[in-house]
N, C-alpha and C positions, 0 to 999 in steps of 0.2 A: 515742404511746408509741416509735413509730417512731424517734424521735431518741434515744431512752434507749439507752446502749452497753449491750452484753453483756460485750464484751471490750475489752480493753486501758484500763480504767478506771484512773484516778488511783492508788485503793489498789490493784490488780493490779499496775501498773508497779513501785509503791515495792515491795512485798515481792519481785518478780521480781529486781529490781535488787540489793536486800540478799542474796536467795538466792545468786543466781550470783556476786558478790563475795566470799561467803564461800566458795566453792567448790563449791555443789551445783549438779547438772545436772538439767534437767528437761524434759520435753515439754509444750507448750501446748494446752491445750482437745482432748483425748482423745477423740473421737468413737467409740473403740470401747468406752468404759467408761461405765455409767450416767450421766446426769447431765453428762456432757463436763465434767471437772472442771478447773478452772483449771491448774492444774500438777499433773503424774504425775511422782513420783519413783519409777522402777521400781527402781533399786538398794536404797531404802529399802522397797518394797512399800507407798507411800504418795501420798496424792493430798491436794490443798489445796484449798477452796474458798474465794474470796474475795467475801463475800455482803455485798451492801446492806442495811443493816438495814430500810429500809421495802420493799423488793421480799420480802424473806424473812421479813417479820414476825417480826423481832428485838424482844424485850420492850425497850427500853432508851429513852432520851432522844432518840436520833433517828428513832424510830418514832411516829408519828401516823396515826390515822387521818383521811382527808380528809372534808371536812364535805359536798361534793356527791358525789352518785351513790353513796350509800353500799352499797348492795346490791351494786352493781357490783365495786366496791372489794373488799368481805367476799369476794365469791365467787373475785376473782381472788388476792387474796393469800392466802385460805385454801387454793386449789387449788396456788398455787406452794409453800407449807408442806407440803401434804400430799405432793406430788410430789418434794420434798427429802427428806423423812422415806423413802421410799420407794428412792430412789436411794440414800442412805446406807445402808439395810440391804441392797439388792443388793451393795453393793461390800464391805461388811462378808462377807457369805456367798460372795463371790469371793476372800477373804482378801487384802482391800486395808484398809489403815487410813485414817482420813479424820481431815482436820483442817478446821475451820471458823475462817476469820479473817473477824471483823465489821467493818463499817465505821467501828463506836464506838469500835473499839482502835487505829485510825489517824487520826480527827478528832473534833470536837466538844469538849466542854468535859471531858468523862471519858477523854480518850484517852489511850493509854500512850505512852511515850515510844518513839521507833523501835528502841531499844537494848533497851527492855524485851520489847516485840512479837517482835522476832528473836531475843532469848534463849529465850523461850517456844516460837518455833517450830522453833529448833535443838535445843534439850531434847527436845521432842516426837519429832524427827525422827529423833534418835540414841538414842531408848527403843524400848521393843516396844508401848508402849500404844497400843490399838487405837483411841480417839477422845480428841480433842482440842478445844478451843474457846478461842480466843483474841479477848478482847471486852475494851471499855473498863470502867474502874473505877466501880462505881456501879451 
């Protein structure tokens, strides 16, 4: 697991590049906020997490339970999921808006086009909605 990247993943770089080219400015991996969000947009009081479907137990086509060491993986992934929920709640209590961009929105057979994904993100950022999820179709 030490070879698994937590920062600067391909989906994260794609979202960052598009947001930056659209004129949004952000801070990366803010250690002062719960969960160290991938992107923090202080001007919009918003944070964005770009989550891998496997590691964050997203119910989509990209998530499959491993066949070996089932107990280990259930404990590990359930712990990640519980910690995520706690972090999102804490951010909400601190008056931060939270958006989750799932890996399935950016890759796989049910992915959104880059334009659709960025339109959803831009629309949310410019709104006052407290929570949003960008995920693949299906």
